[in-house]
N, C-alpha and C positions, 0 to 999 in steps of 0.2 A: 311216226320215221321222217314224214315231210317236213316236221315242225323243227327238227334235229338236225336236217342236212342243211335247212335255210340259215338256224341262227348257227351253222359250224363258218357256214357261205360269209354270213354278217360279221360273226366275229374275224374271221378271216381279210375282207374287203376295209373293217375297221382298223387293223393291224396296217396293212398299207397303206390307210390314210393318213395314221398318227404316224407312220415310218417318212413318209414322205412331207409331212408338217413337221416334223423335226426337222429332218435335212433340210429343206427351205427356212430355219428359223436358224439354226446352225451357218448354213451358207450369208445370211443376210445379220448377222452374228458379227463374223469374219470378215464383212466388206464393210460393218462400221466401224471394228474396231482398223481394220485399215486405215479409212480417213480419219481418224482420230489421231493415229499415229503418225498421217501426214502433217494434221494442224498443230500436233504439241510443240509446246517450247522445244529447243533441244539445248541447254544451256552449259557452256564450258569456260572456264574461271583459269585464269592465266596470270602470270605475276606480279604474287599477294608475295608483299611487304609487308613487317609493319614499321613504325620508325617510333622511339618514345619523343615525347611531350619536356621541353627544355621547360615551359612553364607551367604546370602542374603536376609535379612529385607522382609516381605510381600507372600514368595515363601512356598510353600508346594511339598513334593514328596505325591505319591497315587501307591501304592501297592496292586496287588490282587491276587487271581490266575481263571484264565479263561479256560474253558474247553470246548470241542466239541465233544459230541457225536453222531455228523451226520454223513453223511457220503463221505460229502466233507469239503473242507477247508474252510476256510472264513480269511477276513483279518481286522482287527481294524485297522481305516481309519482316525479315528480325535475322539475329543473331546469335548466337554463345559460345563462350571461348570455355576451353577445357581449363580455366586459371582459376584457383578455388576465390572465391568472395567478385568477383570478375564483375563488373555492371559493363554491356555492352548495348548500343544503340545507334543508328543509320544518322548520321549527320549530314550539311548542306551550308552552304554560305549564304548567307538571305543579307540584302540591305549592312555589309563587312558584318557581318557576325556568324558564326557556329550555331548553328541550330538540329537540334534532335528534328528527323522526318521518319513519315508511319511506312514510308516504301518508295522503292527508286523502278520504274519500266524496264525494263529490259526489251526492247521494241522486236518483232519479227524478222529476223534479217540483218540485226542487227548489232550494234554491242553501244556499251557504258563503260569510263575508264572512271574510277575510285582514284581520286589525286589531290593534290596538298592545294589547299585554297576554292578545293570544289566537295563534290560529294566524297564521302568518305565513312567510313564505320570505324567510331570510337571506342576504347575500352577503356576503364576506371577501375579502379583498385586493384592493379595489379600488385603482383606478386613482389616481394623486394628487390629480390634475387633475380628479377627479368634485366637481363643487359643486353649488350650488342653480342648476336650469334646465337642466342637464345631461340628456342624452337616451342610452339604451339598451335596446338591443331582450334579450327573456328566452324562453326558448323551453318553453313547458310541459310536459311530459310524461304524457299520461291513459293512462291500461293499455287500453281500449277505443277511445276517438276517437283517441289517435297526438298528433303534434307540435303545438302550436298556438304562433304567436310574437306576442308584445304586446309593442308600444313603452312602455317606462315614462320617465316625468322626476321628475327628486328635486327635492322640493319644499320643500326646507329639511330642521332637524333633526328628528327625532324627542323632542319633547318628553314624551311620556310616562314616569312612573315605569318605570326601566329594572330588569331580574330581570336575575340574574346566570347566564351558560352554564356 
């Protein structure tokens, strides 16, 4: 009989201990989650537009402002367009030539402007019917923030002095 009472009390104590440990673990996880969200990037995209290339038929440069109000940096590491057979690349201008690059860092609390003669997204093999006023979607891929879909409108032909790819 004493053994049964002892076992019941042991079980109740163990249940209470496990409940307390679970509650502590839950609070600890919530605190970590709050810390993570404060240290996460907070990416915002504005002023996106495309300009057709006067040099390379079926291609366009895409410009935009990317800001990060978060407390950690993020990297733009890729992009896709919802255009059949389109090839999308991130480009920069180095030594007077446009070159493909792997990523663009978006600093915490900062912004990066994709603009003519500098950083931009290049789209090749666009459909022939794309012209001024055409709209399409681009999916931007960020290292930490994941995918961000944006709508882009073709605003005409890029009149900036073109450099060689």
